[in-house]
Structure formats: C-alpha cells, structure tokens
C-alpha positions in Angstrom: 26.4 9.6 -9.1 23.7 7.6 -6.8 25.2 4.6 -4.5 23.5 1.4 -5.3 23.3 -1.5 -3.3 22.2 -5.0 -4.7 21.0 -7.7 -3.1 20.0 -10.7 -5.4 17.6 -13.2 -3.8 14.8 -13.8 -6.4 12.8 -11.8 -8.9 10.5 -9.1 -7.0 12.2 -5.7 -6.5 11.9 -3.4 -3.9 13.4 0.3 -4.1 14.3 3.1 -1.6 15.0 6.8 -2.8 16.2 9.6 -1.1 18.5 12.3 -2.5 21.4 10.3 -4.1 20.8 7.0 -2.4 18.9 4.1 -4.2 18.9 1.0 -2.6 17.5 -2.3 -4.6 16.6 -5.7 -2.9 15.2 -8.3 -4.6 12.9 -10.6 -2.7 12.3 -14.1 -2.4 8.5 -14.5 -2.6 5.9 -11.5 -2.5 3.9 -12.8 0.3 7.0 -12.7 2.7 8.6 -9.7 1.4 9.4 -7.4 4.0 10.2 -3.7 4.1 13.8 -2.1 3.8 14.0 0.2 6.7 16.5 2.4 7.8 17.5 4.5 10.6 17.8 8.0 9.0 14.5 10.0 8.8 12.8 11.2 5.8 13.7 8.0 3.7 10.7 6.5 2.2 10.2 2.7 2.7 8.7 0.4 0.2 7.2 -2.9 1.1 5.9 -5.3 -1.9 2.6 -7.1 -1.6 1.6 -9.7 -4.1 -1.0 -7.2 -5.4 1.9 -4.5 -6.2 3.7 -2.4 -3.4 3.2 0.4 -1.1 5.5 3.2 0.0 5.2 5.3 3.0 6.1 8.7 2.0 5.8 10.6 5.4 4.3 9.7 9.0 3.4 11.8 11.9 1.4 12.1 14.8 -2.5 10.6 13.8 -1.6 10.6 10.2 0.6 8.5 7.4 0.8 9.2 4.0 1.5 6.3 1.4 2.0 5.9 -2.4 0.1 2.6 -3.4 0.9 0.9 -6.5 -1.8 -1.9 -7.5 -1.0 -4.2 -10.5 -3.5 -4.6 -13.5 -5.9 -7.1 -12.5 -5.0 -7.3 -8.9 -6.8 -6.1 -5.8 -6.3 -5.8 -2.4 -8.0 -8.0 0.6 -11.4 -7.1 1.5 -10.5 -5.4 4.9 -11.3 -2.9 7.6 -9.4 -1.0 10.4 -10.6 -0.4 13.9 -8.2 2.6 14.6 -8.0 4.5 11.2 -9.7 6.1 8.3 -8.3 6.4 5.0 -8.7 9.1 2.1 -7.5 7.8 -1.3 -6.6 10.0 -4.4 -6.0 8.2 -7.7 -3.0 9.8 -9.6 -3.1 7.5 -12.5 -5.2 4.4 -13.9 -8.6 3.3 -12.8 -9.5 2.3 -9.2 -12.7 0.3 -8.5 -13.5 0.8 -4.8 -15.6 -1.0 -2.8 -16.7 0.8 0.7 -19.3 -0.8 3.0 -22.2 -1.5 0.3 -21.0 0.9 -2.2 -18.9 0.3 -5.2 -17.3 3.1 -7.5 -15.0 3.4 -10.3 -12.4 6.2 -10.2 -10.0 7.8 -12.6 -7.2 10.4 -12.3 -7.8 13.2 -9.9 -10.8 11.5 -8.1 -10.9 10.7 -4.5 -13.1 8.9 -2.0 -13.3 8.5 1.8 -13.1 5.2 3.8 -14.3 5.7 7.3 -13.1 4.1 10.3 -14.5 0.2 10.9 -16.0 0.1 7.5 -15.3 -3.0 5.1 -13.3 -1.7 2.1 -11.4 -2.9 -0.9 -9.3 -1.4 -3.7 -8.8 -3.1 -7.1 -7.3 -2.3 -10.5 -9.3 -3.2 -13.2 -7.4 -1.8 -15.5 -4.5 -2.4 -18.1 -2.0 0.0 -16.4 -0.6 0.2 -12.8 -3.0 1.8 -10.6 -1.1 4.6 -8.4 -2.9 6.5 -5.6 -2.1 8.5 -2.7 -3.5 7.2 0.8 -3.9 9.5 3.8 -4.5 7.5 6.7 -5.8 9.3 10.0 -6.3 7.9 13.3 -5.0 7.1 16.8 -3.0 4.1 15.7 -1.8 3.4 12.2 0.0 0.2 12.4 0.1 -2.5 9.6 -1.8 -5.0 12.0 -4.8 -3.0 12.4 -6.4 -4.9 9.9 -9.2 -7.4 9.7 -9.2 -9.5 6.4 -12.6 -10.9 5.4 -11.5 -12.0 2.2 -7.7 -12.3 0.4 -7.3 -13.4 -3.3 -3.7 -14.2 -2.1 -4.4 -16.8 0.8 -2.8 -14.8 3.5 -3.8 -15.7 7.2 -6.5 -13.2 8.4 -5.0 -10.7 10.2 -6.7 -9.4 13.4 -6.1 -5.8 14.5 -5.2 -4.6 18.1 
C-alpha cells in the first residue's frame, strides 16, 4: 500500500511517483508553484506552471528528459535558450509548434527539433491535454536558461545565464 502525504494549501496539485511512494501537494498559485524535491535519486519531480506541468524523468551529463503536459487552450511563453537544444515527441493530443519563423501542427508519434538559440513556443489548440516528451541536450540545462519574448501569464521576463 503506498504512503501518501497531503499538504492542503489551495487548488493546484503536484505529484511525485516512485515505486510505492506517492506524494501530493496542493499549491497556492500556479504562478508561484515550486517543485517538490527529494534527496533520493531516481524520483521524478513535477513542477506546476500556469499552462500545465512538467516532470523531470531523468537527468545526466549533457541531457535532461521531461514529460510535459499542456492544458487545452494554453501555451508556453515564446522563448529561447542559449545553452541547449530540445527534441519534442508528441505522446497524445495536438501540438502547435512555433520554431523560428516556421509553424507546424504535430500529432501523436510525431516529433520536432528546436535548435539552440532559436525562438520557439509550444501550444495546445486541442480539447484534451497535450502530452509530450522533451529531450534537452546542451552544456547547461538549468531552468534559468530562458529568455522570454512573450508570455500569456505576465511572468517577469527571465534572462538566461
């Protein structure tokens, strides 16, 4: 039987899964939701965002693998990264991808590549959650390697290292 930890603060959930352990936290605001981290290796950490959530599945030297879920009708900021490229593979749902001046729609089992230093955006124009796997490659993979050009959620523009 899994152990459960419930932290009731508001309406937004975050889940970390590994083996028989399930941790659930309710966050106050999606704009200020922070990740649940543990010191144990191998535990996936999930972070809420106003557009959905992402879970870091694995991380190693020069790569990071995430599961990204974008809520219907939502999109990520128009952004770019100085130190990494990204590969996106759609698992389910519909992805509208902007990469540089190119725009395309992807469905399950389709993928695209976002080169380093290229403006890009991911959007879910569908009615079901968009789920995709993101593989990041680069010398630095921190969440602060982001330059936001436009953001629907009025988050302060981040500046990359």
